[in-house]
N, C-alpha and C positions, 0 to 999 in steps of 0.2 A: 346826748353824751357821746363823746368821741372815743375812738379806740386808744388803748395805751400805746406808748412808743415801743419800738422794737427793743430798746435798751431795758425799759421797764418790764416788758414781757419776758425777756431772757432772765431777768432777775427773779421774777415770779416763779418761773419754772425751776430755777435753782433752789429757791427758798423752800419749795414744797418737797424737795428731795434730799438736799444736803443736811445731814444730822450733826448735832453737836459732837465734837470729838473726832470727826472724820477728816480725811485728807482731801484737799482741793487744789486745783491748778489754775492759775491765771496765765494763759499761754501768750498773751500780748499785754504786758504790764502797762505801757503807755503812761498815763498820768496817775495810775494807782487806784482809781475809783473801784474797779472790780476787785482788786486785791484786798482793799479794805472791806468791801462788801462780803467777800468770802471769809475773811478773818473774823468778822463779827458773827457770821453764821456758824462757823466751825467752833468758835469759842476757845476757852483757855486750854482744853485738852486736845484741840485740833491742830492741824498743820497745813500751811498753805505754801505752795511753791509758785514763784513768778518768774517768767522768762522774758527777756528783751535783749537785743544786741546793741542798744543805745544806752550809754551811761547816763545821759540826761533823763531818760525814763526812770531808771532806778533811783536817781537822786530825787526826782519829783515824788516818787512813791514813798521813799523814806521820810520825806517831809510830811506827806499826808498822814502816814502812820504815827509820826511824832505828834502832830496836831491832835489826832484822834485820842492818843494816850493822855495828852494834857487836858483836853476838854472833858475827859472822863474823871478828872479830879484825882489822878494818880501820878506819883512821881515818875518821870521819864528821863532817860538820858541816852546819848548816843556815844559809843566809843568807836573810833575808826582808826585805821592804819593804812598806809599806802600799800597798794598791791598792783599787780599787773592786770591790765584789762585792755579793751580795745582802745588803741591810741595811748596806752600807758596811763589812762585816767581812772583805773578801777579802784574800788575801795572794798575793804572788808569791815563791816560794821555790825554791832549788836545793838538792837533796840530793846529797851526794857521799860515796861510800865507795870510795875507790880511784879510779883514773883513768877507769875505764870505766862508773861508775855515776852516774846523775843523777836527781834528782827535781825536777820543776817543777810549780808549781800556777798555772795561768792563770785569773784571775778574770774572769767574764763575767756579764752579767745574763741572767736567764731569766724569761720570762713564764709558764712552766708552773706549774700549781697543784699538780702531783704531784711527789713526790720520787723521784729515782732512788735509792731507799734500799736499805739492806741488808734482809734478810728478818727474820721475827719472832724466830727463835731468837736467844738472847743471844750474838750474834757468829757469823758463819759459821765452822764448824769450820776451824781453821787448816790449810788444805790437808788432804790425808788423811795428812799426815805423822804425826799423833798417833793415828791410828785403826788399831790393830793388828788385822789380819784374816788369816784363813787362806786357803789356796787361791790363786785368781787375784789377789785383792786384795792378799794378802801378797806375792806375787811382784812385782806391779806396784809396790808400795810399796818393795821392796828395790831395784828398778831405778831408781825415782825418787831414792832416797837416794844411790845410786851416781852418778847423773847430776848431782846437786846438789853432791856433795862438792867443795869448793874453788871452786865456781862463783860468778860475780859476778851481781848483779842487772842486769836490763835497765834502760834509761833509762825512767823513768815520768813521764808528764805528766798531771797531774790538772786537770780543767776544771770550773769552777763553772757548768755549763750543763746543760740538759736532754739526756737521752740521745737524744731525738728529733732533736737537732741534730748528731749525730755525723758524718753525711756531709759537712756543711758545715765542721765543726771540723777534720777530718783533711785533710792535704795531698792534693791531687788524685791524686798519684802512688801513694797507698796504696790506691786503689780496685782491688779485685780481687786484693789482695796480703795481706790480713789472714788469719792462720791460725786464729784463734779469737776468739769473743766470748761473754762470760758475763753472764747476767742473773740476779739473785736478787731477785725482786719482793717487794713488801710495804712495810714501813716500817722506819726506822732504830731498832735496839734501843737503849733507854735515852734516846731523844729526848724532849724536853719535850712536844712536840706529836705524839702518835701519829696524829693525823688527817691528817698530811702523809704521803702514801703514793703508790705508783705506781698508775696507772689506765690503762685502755685508750686514752684520748685521746692519751697520749704513748707508751705502751708499744708499740702497734701500729706507728706510724711508725718507732719506734726499731728494732723487729725488721726491718722492711722495709729500713731503712738498713743495719743490720748484715749482712743477707743480701747486699745489693748490694756490700758491701765485702769479703766473703769471697773467697778464692781457691778454685778447684776443689778439692774434698775438704776444704775448711775447715769448721769446725763452730761451731754456735751452740747454747748450752745455756740453758735458762730454768727456774729453780726456781719453782714456783707454789704459792701459799698460799690454798686455798679456805676455810680455817677462820676467817678474820677478816672483819669487815664490808667488803664490796666486793671481797674476794679471790676469791670464787666467780665473780662476774661477769667479773672480769679473767681468771681462768683459762679460763673458757669462751670468751671472746673470743680468747685466744691459741690455744686448740685449734682454733677455727674458722679462724683465719688460717692456721695450719700445715696443716690438713686441705685447704685450698683450693689449696695450692701444687702446681703441675704436677709429676708424678713425673720429668719430663724435666729439671727444674731443681733438685729437692731431694728428699732422703729424710728421713722423720720417724719418730721413735720416742717412746713414752711409757714411763716407769718409775713405776709406781703400785701402791698397795695397794687393790684394789677393796673390801675389807672395811672400810676406813677412809676414807670419802669426804671427810672434812675434813682428812686428813693432807696434808702437803706432798708434791708429786710433781714429776717432771722431764719436760720436753719437750726433745728434742734434734733439731736440723736439720743435716744434712750437705749441703753444696752439691755438686751434680753437676758 
């Protein structure tokens, strides 16, 4: 039996900690797989915030949420109006699938040169719902399926802003109440410009902001990609940041294959 992928392991850690009705953050929206995963876990009473500086990422995520609402057998619709965004292509939209589900995309300008993009793999694996595993992963998957049966999605607000601005973007009353934050670093799969990617200049402030927003026992996960240009330096910077956290404030783990130094790996931080 092989080990679970870093994406699956990140989701297992989140699934064990994020409770229905809680607040969650997808710091790198990308194709929206993690956004949808968090929305399902948080449920109808929860709230999910997603950050990306590429309008294409927000558009993909809106489509994914719409499909999820339709497949759940509930009426869904999107109302959109033109708004200012990066390149003037921003949208304000509300996604509805039943009375308790909403999707909003708030457009804002970002001066960041990096993208809060999805990772290199062609789409983050759609939760670990499609990854059949034996043992603990299989058990966790069955529990997740049972938990999601008939459940509605959380309200999801997508922001065309740098993830480094999340502390300013979230309401002040959310500080110290966020149950989980997910980072999947790198660049947006299928993007026209693969040179637009996450980098330490925005990633490290974003990690600091996410940690400040977490509740006690809340979790932050970051999937790192040392195999592409610039990815190794970013991964090292993130490791150094995490390694310097006082043990009285946070606990840190790595999930990695030492024999494959260029393979993606996971860093997770649990707030004390």
